[in-house]
C-alpha positions as CSV (number, residue, x, y, z in Angstrom):
1,M,266.6,154.3,194.8
2,K,265.4,150.8,195.5
3,S,262.1,149.3,194.2
4,E,260.5,149.2,197.7
5,Q,261.2,153.0,198.1
6,L,259.7,153.8,194.7
7,L,256.6,151.7,195.3
8,R,256.1,153.3,198.7
9,H,256.3,156.8,197.2
10,Y,254.0,155.7,194.3
11,A,251.4,154.3,196.8
12,I,251.1,157.7,198.5
13,G,250.6,159.5,195.2
14,D,254.1,160.6,194.2
15,R,254.5,160.3,190.5
16,D,257.6,162.4,190.0
17,F,260.8,160.4,189.7
18,I,262.7,162.8,187.4
19,G,266.3,161.9,187.0
20,V,266.4,159.1,189.5
21,D,268.7,156.1,189.2
22,L,266.7,153.0,189.2
23,S,269.1,150.8,187.2
24,Q,268.9,147.1,187.6
25,I,265.9,147.0,189.9
26,N,262.8,144.7,189.6
27,L,259.5,146.5,188.9
28,S,257.8,143.6,187.1
29,Q,254.0,143.4,187.3
30,Q,253.8,146.9,188.9
31,D,251.2,149.5,188.2
32,L,253.2,152.7,187.4
33,R,250.6,154.5,185.3
34,R,251.2,158.2,184.7
35,T,254.6,158.2,186.3
36,D,257.2,160.8,185.3
37,F,260.6,159.1,184.7
38,W,262.0,162.0,182.7
39,Q,265.8,161.5,182.2
40,A,265.8,158.7,184.7
41,N,268.4,155.9,184.6
42,L,266.3,152.8,183.9
43,A,269.0,150.7,182.4
44,Q,268.5,147.0,182.9
45,V,265.3,147.5,184.9
46,N,262.8,144.6,184.8
47,F,259.5,146.2,183.8
48,S,258.1,142.9,182.5
49,Q,254.3,142.8,182.7
50,A,254.2,146.3,184.3
51,D,251.6,148.9,183.5
52,L,253.3,152.1,182.4
53,R,250.4,153.6,180.5
54,E,250.7,157.4,180.0
55,A,254.0,157.5,181.7
56,S,256.8,159.9,180.6
57,L,260.0,158.1,179.8
58,R,261.3,161.2,178.0
59,G,265.1,161.2,177.8
60,A,265.3,158.1,180.0
61,S,267.9,155.4,179.6
62,L,266.2,152.1,179.1
63,V,269.3,150.3,177.7
64,A,268.8,146.5,178.1
65,A,265.6,147.0,180.1
66,N,263.1,144.1,180.1
67,L,259.8,145.5,178.8
68,E,258.3,142.2,177.7
69,N,254.5,142.1,178.0
70,T,254.6,145.7,179.3
71,D,251.7,148.1,178.7
72,L,253.4,151.2,177.2
73,R,250.3,152.7,175.6
74,R,250.4,156.5,175.2
75,V,253.9,156.7,176.8
76,D,256.2,159.6,175.9
77,L,259.4,158.1,174.6
78,R,260.9,161.2,173.0
79,G,264.7,161.1,173.5
80,A,264.6,157.7,175.2
81,D,267.4,155.2,174.7
82,L,265.9,151.7,174.3
83,R,268.9,150.1,172.7
84,Q,269.0,146.4,173.5
85,A,265.7,146.6,175.4
86,R,263.4,143.6,175.2
87,L,260.0,144.6,173.9
88,T,258.5,141.3,173.0
89,N,254.6,141.6,173.2
90,A,254.9,145.1,174.7
91,K,251.8,147.3,173.9
92,L,253.2,150.3,172.1
93,E,249.9,151.8,170.8
94,E,249.9,155.6,170.5
95,V,253.4,156.0,172.0
96,I,255.1,159.2,171.0
97,Y,258.8,159.4,169.9
98,D,261.1,161.8,168.1
99,E,264.2,161.6,165.9
100,T,266.4,161.2,169.0
101,T,264.6,158.1,170.3
102,Q,266.7,155.0,170.0
103,F,264.8,151.7,169.5
104,P,266.1,148.2,169.3
105,A,266.3,147.0,165.7
106,N,263.3,144.6,165.9
107,V,260.7,147.2,166.8
108,N,257.9,147.7,164.2
109,L,256.6,151.2,164.9
110,I,254.1,151.2,162.0
111,K,252.4,148.1,163.3
112,S,252.1,149.7,166.8
113,K,250.6,152.9,165.6
114,A,253.3,155.0,167.3
115,Y,253.4,158.7,166.5
116,A,256.6,160.5,165.4
117,I,256.7,164.0,166.8
118,T,258.9,165.5,164.2
119,P,258.9,168.1,161.4
120,R,256.8,166.9,158.4
121,A,255.3,164.1,160.5
122,A,252.2,162.2,159.1
123,L,249.8,162.6,162.1
124,Q,246.5,162.7,160.3
125,Q,243.7,161.4,162.7
126,A,246.3,160.8,165.4
127,V,245.0,160.7,169.0
128,L,247.2,163.3,170.7
129,S,244.7,164.6,173.2
130,H,245.9,165.4,176.7
131,L,249.6,165.1,175.8
132,D,252.3,167.6,176.6
133,L,253.9,168.5,173.3
134,S,255.1,171.9,174.4
135,G,258.2,173.0,172.5
136,S,257.8,170.4,169.8
137,D,258.8,171.0,166.2
138,L,255.8,170.0,164.2
139,S,256.6,172.3,161.3
140,E,254.9,171.2,158.1
141,A,253.3,168.2,159.9
142,D,250.1,166.7,158.6
143,L,247.7,167.1,161.6
144,R,244.5,166.9,159.6
145,E,241.7,165.7,161.8
146,A,244.1,164.8,164.6
147,M,242.6,164.8,168.1
148,L,244.3,167.7,170.0
149,Q,241.8,168.4,172.7
150,S,243.6,169.6,175.9
151,T,247.0,169.0,174.2
152,N,249.8,171.4,175.5
153,L,251.3,173.0,172.4
154,V,252.8,176.0,174.1
155,G,256.0,177.0,172.4
156,S,255.6,174.4,169.7
157,Y,256.7,175.3,166.1
158,L,253.7,174.7,163.8
159,V,254.7,176.8,160.8
160,G,253.3,175.1,157.7
161,A,251.5,172.4,159.7
162,D,248.1,171.3,158.2
163,L,245.5,171.6,161.0
164,T,242.5,171.2,158.7
165,G,239.6,169.6,160.4
166,Q,240.4,171.0,163.9
167,P,237.4,172.3,165.8
168,S,237.2,176.1,166.2
169,P,238.8,177.2,169.5
170,M,235.8,179.5,170.2
171,P,232.2,178.4,169.9
172,T,230.4,180.2,167.1
173,C,227.4,182.3,168.1
174,P,224.4,182.8,165.9
175,T,224.0,186.2,164.4
176,P,221.2,188.2,166.1
177,I,218.2,188.9,163.9
């Protein structure tokens, strides 16, 4: 698929680009918020200064992609391959990743407040609302006071996870007098 085709589809509301091959195209300075690039080939794509907030790059190949000055806030990077990607000045706040995500060596995930979606993860007070975490292994994770409103946890493994501080799923009713 060429960049013109993708942008035309995006303009009419299509956000589903699962498994497409977009390697080596130029998408710099484009607004691609909430786009689903699950398992897409994005190797060597120029995303510089693009807005990819809340996109899914889950399982995508971003090898040698240019992500300089790109807005990646709240992006799903689980299973993504970002080896050799250029991430200078990229906004990585609240991205989620897992043990299979491959980052370039120079990425500081602690500084960016990224969230590891893994067993025994330290996610206290994490902002995970409105994310699709279905099927995730969060066993023994520390989710104390994490924001989980409207988070899809269907099929997730939560055995031993600490969910202290989560609001009750059902409103409490006063006892009749």
